[in-house]
C-alpha positions as CSV (number, residue, x, y, z in Angstrom):
1,M,0.0,0.0,0.0
2,S,1.4,3.4,-1.0
3,L,1.7,6.3,1.5
4,S,-1.0,8.3,-0.3
5,E,-3.5,5.5,-0.1
6,S,-2.9,4.8,3.5
7,T,-3.5,8.4,4.6
8,Q,-7.0,8.7,3.2
9,L,-10.2,8.5,5.2
10,P,-10.8,4.9,6.2
11,D,-13.1,3.7,3.4
12,L,-15.9,6.2,3.9
13,P,-18.9,6.4,1.6
14,S,-17.8,8.4,-1.4
15,T,-21.0,9.8,-2.8
16,P,-24.2,11.3,-1.3
17,V,-26.2,8.6,-3.1
18,Q,-24.4,5.8,-1.1
19,I,-25.0,7.7,2.1
20,L,-28.7,8.2,1.4
21,R,-29.0,4.5,0.3
22,M,-27.6,3.4,3.6
23,L,-29.7,5.8,5.5
24,W,-32.9,4.6,3.7
25,R,-32.1,1.0,4.7
26,D,-32.2,2.0,8.4
27,K,-35.8,3.2,8.7
28,S,-35.5,4.5,12.3
29,A,-32.4,6.6,11.4
30,C,-34.1,7.8,8.2
31,I,-37.2,9.0,10.1
32,A,-34.9,10.7,12.7
33,A,-32.9,12.4,9.9
34,I,-36.2,13.8,8.4
35,F,-37.3,15.1,11.8
36,I,-34.0,16.8,12.4
37,L,-34.2,18.3,9.0
38,I,-37.6,19.7,9.8
39,V,-36.3,21.1,13.1
40,V,-33.4,22.8,11.3
41,C,-35.8,24.3,8.7
42,C,-37.9,25.7,11.5
43,A,-34.9,27.1,13.2
44,L,-33.8,28.8,10.0
45,T,-37.1,30.1,8.8
46,G,-39.1,30.5,12.0
47,P,-37.7,33.8,13.3
48,L,-37.9,35.3,9.8
49,L,-41.5,34.4,9.1
50,L,-43.2,34.0,12.5
51,E,-41.4,36.1,15.1
52,D,-44.0,38.9,15.0
53,I,-46.8,36.3,15.3
54,A,-45.0,34.5,18.1
55,T,-44.6,37.6,20.2
56,K,-47.9,39.3,19.6
57,Q,-50.2,39.1,22.7
58,N,-53.9,38.4,22.5
59,L,-55.5,38.2,25.9
60,R,-58.7,36.9,24.4
61,G,-56.8,33.8,23.5
62,R,-55.2,33.2,26.9
63,N,-54.5,29.5,27.5
64,A,-56.5,28.6,24.3
65,P,-56.8,24.8,24.1
66,P,-55.2,22.8,21.3
67,F,-56.8,21.2,18.3
68,D,-59.2,24.1,17.7
69,F,-59.0,24.1,13.9
70,S,-61.5,26.9,13.6
71,K,-58.6,29.3,14.4
72,T,-55.5,30.0,12.3
73,W,-52.9,27.2,12.0
74,T,-50.5,28.8,14.5
75,F,-53.1,28.2,17.2
76,W,-53.6,24.5,16.5
77,L,-51.4,23.6,19.5
78,G,-53.1,26.2,21.7
79,G,-52.1,29.5,23.1
80,D,-50.0,30.5,26.1
81,A,-50.8,32.6,29.2
82,L,-50.6,35.8,27.1
83,G,-52.5,34.5,24.1
84,R,-49.5,33.9,22.0
85,P,-49.7,30.8,19.6
86,L,-47.7,27.9,20.9
87,L,-46.9,26.4,17.4
88,A,-45.4,29.6,16.2
89,R,-43.4,30.1,19.4
90,I,-42.1,26.5,19.3
91,M,-40.9,27.1,15.7
92,V,-39.2,30.4,16.7
93,A,-37.7,28.9,19.9
94,A,-36.1,26.1,17.8
95,S,-33.7,28.8,16.5
96,N,-32.2,29.7,19.9
97,T,-32.3,26.1,21.1
98,M,-30.4,24.8,18.1
99,M,-28.1,27.8,18.0
100,V,-26.9,27.3,21.5
101,A,-26.5,23.5,21.1
102,A,-24.7,23.8,17.7
103,G,-22.4,26.6,18.9
104,A,-21.4,24.8,22.1
105,V,-20.8,21.5,20.3
106,L,-18.8,23.1,17.5
107,C,-16.6,25.1,19.9
108,S,-15.9,22.1,22.2
109,L,-15.3,19.9,19.2
110,L,-12.7,22.3,17.7
111,I,-10.9,23.0,21.0
112,G,-11.1,19.5,22.4
113,T,-9.9,17.9,19.2
114,T,-7.0,20.3,18.8
115,L,-5.9,19.7,22.4
116,G,-6.4,16.0,22.1
117,L,-4.3,15.8,18.9
118,I,-1.5,17.7,20.6
119,A,-1.7,15.7,23.8
120,G,-1.6,12.4,21.9
121,Y,1.3,13.1,19.6
122,T,3.6,15.6,21.3
123,S,5.9,15.2,24.4
124,K,4.8,13.5,27.6
125,L,5.1,16.8,29.6
126,T,2.7,18.6,27.2
127,S,0.3,15.7,27.3
128,Q,0.3,15.7,31.1
129,I,-0.4,19.4,31.3
130,I,-3.3,19.2,28.9
131,M,-4.8,16.1,30.6
132,R,-4.6,17.7,34.0
133,L,-6.5,20.6,32.6
134,A,-9.2,18.2,31.4
135,D,-9.2,16.6,34.9
136,V,-9.9,20.0,36.5
137,I,-12.8,20.6,34.2
138,M,-14.2,17.1,34.8
139,S,-13.9,17.4,38.5
140,F,-16.9,19.6,38.5
141,P,-20.3,18.3,37.5
142,S,-21.0,19.9,34.1
143,L,-24.5,21.2,35.0
144,L,-23.4,22.5,38.4
145,L,-20.4,24.3,36.8
146,A,-22.8,25.9,34.3
147,V,-25.2,27.0,37.1
148,I,-22.4,28.6,39.1
149,V,-20.8,30.5,36.1
150,L,-24.2,31.6,34.7
151,Y,-25.2,32.8,38.2
152,M,-22.3,35.3,38.1
153,L,-22.4,36.2,34.5
154,P,-25.3,38.0,32.7
155,A,-27.6,35.6,30.9
156,S,-27.0,35.7,27.2
157,V,-26.7,33.3,24.2
158,T,-23.0,33.9,24.0
159,N,-22.3,33.2,27.7
160,L,-24.5,30.1,27.6
161,I,-22.6,28.8,24.5
162,I,-19.2,29.4,26.2
163,V,-20.1,27.7,29.5
164,L,-21.6,24.7,27.8
165,A,-18.6,24.4,25.4
166,I,-16.1,24.5,28.3
167,T,-17.9,21.6,30.1
168,R,-17.9,19.4,27.0
169,I,-14.2,20.0,26.0
170,P,-12.8,17.0,28.0
171,V,-15.1,14.5,26.1
172,Y,-13.4,15.3,22.7
173,L,-10.0,15.8,24.3
174,R,-9.9,12.4,25.9
175,T,-11.4,10.7,22.8
176,A,-9.0,12.3,20.4
177,R,-6.0,11.6,22.5
178,A,-6.9,7.9,22.9
179,E,-7.4,7.6,19.2
180,V,-4.1,9.4,18.4
181,L,-2.1,7.1,20.7
182,E,-3.2,4.2,18.7
183,V,-3.0,5.7,15.2
184,R,0.4,7.2,15.6
185,E,2.0,3.7,15.7
186,R,0.6,2.7,12.3
187,M,2.8,2.2,9.4
188,F,1.6,5.2,7.3
189,V,2.4,7.6,10.2
190,Q,5.8,6.1,10.6
191,A,6.4,6.4,6.9
192,A,5.4,10.0,6.8
193,R,7.7,10.7,9.7
194,V,10.6,9.0,8.0
195,M,10.0,10.9,4.8
196,G,10.4,14.2,6.7
197,A,6.8,15.3,7.1
198,S,6.4,18.0,9.8
199,T,4.5,17.3,13.0
200,P,1.6,19.6,12.2
201,G,1.4,18.0,8.7
202,I,1.3,14.5,10.2
203,I,-1.3,15.4,12.7
204,Y,-3.7,17.3,10.4
205,R,-3.1,15.4,7.1
206,H,-2.6,11.8,8.2
207,I,-4.0,11.4,11.8
208,L,-7.0,13.7,11.9
209,P,-8.8,12.1,8.9
210,V,-8.7,8.7,10.7
211,V,-9.8,10.1,14.1
212,F,-12.5,12.5,12.8
213,P,-15.3,10.0,12.1
214,T,-15.3,8.9,15.7
215,L,-15.4,12.5,16.9
216,L,-18.2,13.3,14.5
217,T,-20.3,10.5,15.9
218,I,-19.7,11.7,19.5
219,A,-20.6,15.2,18.4
220,T,-24.0,14.1,17.1
221,L,-24.7,12.3,20.4
222,D,-23.3,15.3,22.4
223,F,-25.6,17.7,20.6
224,A,-28.6,16.0,22.3
225,F,-26.9,16.3,25.7
226,V,-26.1,20.0,25.2
227,M,-29.6,20.7,24.1
228,L,-30.9,19.0,27.3
229,A,-28.5,21.0,29.4
230,E,-29.6,24.3,27.8
231,S,-33.2,23.3,28.4
232,S,-32.5,22.5,32.0
233,L,-30.7,25.8,32.6
234,S,-33.5,27.7,30.9
235,F,-36.0,25.8,33.1
236,L,-34.1,26.8,36.2
237,G,-34.2,30.5,35.1
238,I,-30.5,31.1,34.5
239,G,-30.4,30.4,30.8
240,I,-31.8,32.5,28.1
241,Q,-34.2,35.1,29.5
242,P,-37.4,36.7,28.0
243,P,-38.2,38.1,25.5
244,E,-35.9,35.5,23.9
245,I,-37.5,32.0,24.0
246,T,-36.2,28.5,24.0
247,W,-38.0,25.2,24.4
248,G,-36.7,24.9,28.0
249,L,-37.9,28.4,28.9
250,M,-41.3,27.6,27.4
251,V,-41.6,24.5,29.6
252,A,-40.6,26.6,32.7
253,Q,-43.2,29.3,31.8
254,G,-46.0,26.6,31.6
255,R,-45.1,25.1,34.9
256,S,-47.6,27.2,36.8
257,Y,-50.4,26.1,34.6
258,L,-49.8,22.3,34.5
259,T,-53.2,21.5,36.2
260,S,-55.3,23.9,34.1
261,A,-53.4,24.3,30.8
262,W,-51.0,21.3,30.4
263,W,-50.3,22.0,26.8
264,L,-48.1,25.0,27.7
265,S,-45.3,22.7,28.9
266,F,-46.3,19.5,27.0
267,W,-45.6,20.6,23.4
268,P,-42.2,22.2,23.9
269,G,-41.3,19.3,26.2
270,L,-42.4,16.9,23.4
271,A,-40.2,18.8,20.9
272,I,-37.2,18.3,23.2
273,I,-37.9,14.6,23.6
274,F,-38.4,13.9,19.9
275,T,-35.3,16.0,18.9
276,T,-33.1,14.2,21.5
277,L,-34.4,10.8,20.5
278,S,-33.8,11.6,16.8
279,L,-30.2,12.7,17.5
280,N,-29.5,9.5,19.4
281,L,-30.9,7.3,16.6
282,L,-28.9,9.3,14.1
283,S,-25.7,8.9,16.1
284,N,-26.2,5.1,16.3
285,W,-26.6,5.0,12.5
286,M,-23.4,7.1,12.0
287,R,-21.5,4.9,14.3
288,V,-22.2,1.9,12.0
289,A,-22.0,3.8,8.7
290,L,-18.6,5.3,9.5
291,D,-17.1,2.0,10.7
292,P,-15.8,-0.1,7.7
293,Q,-16.0,-3.3,9.8
294,Q,-19.8,-2.8,10.6
295,R,-21.0,-0.9,7.6
296,W,-21.8,-4.2,5.8
297,R,-24.9,-4.4,8.0
298,L,-26.3,-1.3,6.2
299,E,-25.0,-2.2,2.8
300,M,-26.3,-5.8,2.8
301,A,-29.7,-5.0,4.5
302,K,-32.8,-5.0,2.3
303,P,-34.7,-1.8,2.0
304,N,-37.8,-3.3,3.6
305,D,-36.0,-4.8,6.6
């Protein structure tokens, strides 16, 4: 095997058609992907099309019950305590919820992966310093650390992303380091070193493509965890504050009306559950699809299985 062949991504699906075919063969993952696509579309278009409707108060529609199809479609899931349509608010809130989760996962993925690559390939002293930093972060429960920091800082989307990203860095750092410790002993890395390749070149050109599929799978699963963490912080009142809205904040606002208007908390809570479940199913599919030793299960499966 030549050096150029051995440094490529480990036999990943080469075309979108192959990826879609494998996704279609896993019905649960396909449904999950469609649901996530719908949520992303709502997050992108909701604030542009429905923000005025979602924030306009109508006291005559206070706690309007769901499934009243005589009203406009935005009221099909009912209205909140100020007469604002729940369906429109859920679609608009998807933007902030997904923005916080995506921002925190992306930041922690970039920082954690970079530190993990350095810790796994460089000197032992550098590795020990980086790993002790990860141990310090992991010594605090992630949600408790977020609560303490956000209690001292003003509540904003930026601060929430920073805090959640810091708490998730050790996940990618430890995973990347463990993968690098194994990959750096392979023949193609040794060959690149002998041929005079620089350390940054070896890390980012030869090692990172092999490690990245594992990190991408973890990021998909971690997206659900971060989204739940953001919802928990908003529910506790230290996350995003009104007039901004998230699904967790909507659940918190409906807590006082659980006995008289259960739908105020039920629908945003259901959106959180379905999104988290879809992300978990999608991460399981990615774990199989990105592993050459297990991908045959998707390639050989019949579409109707």
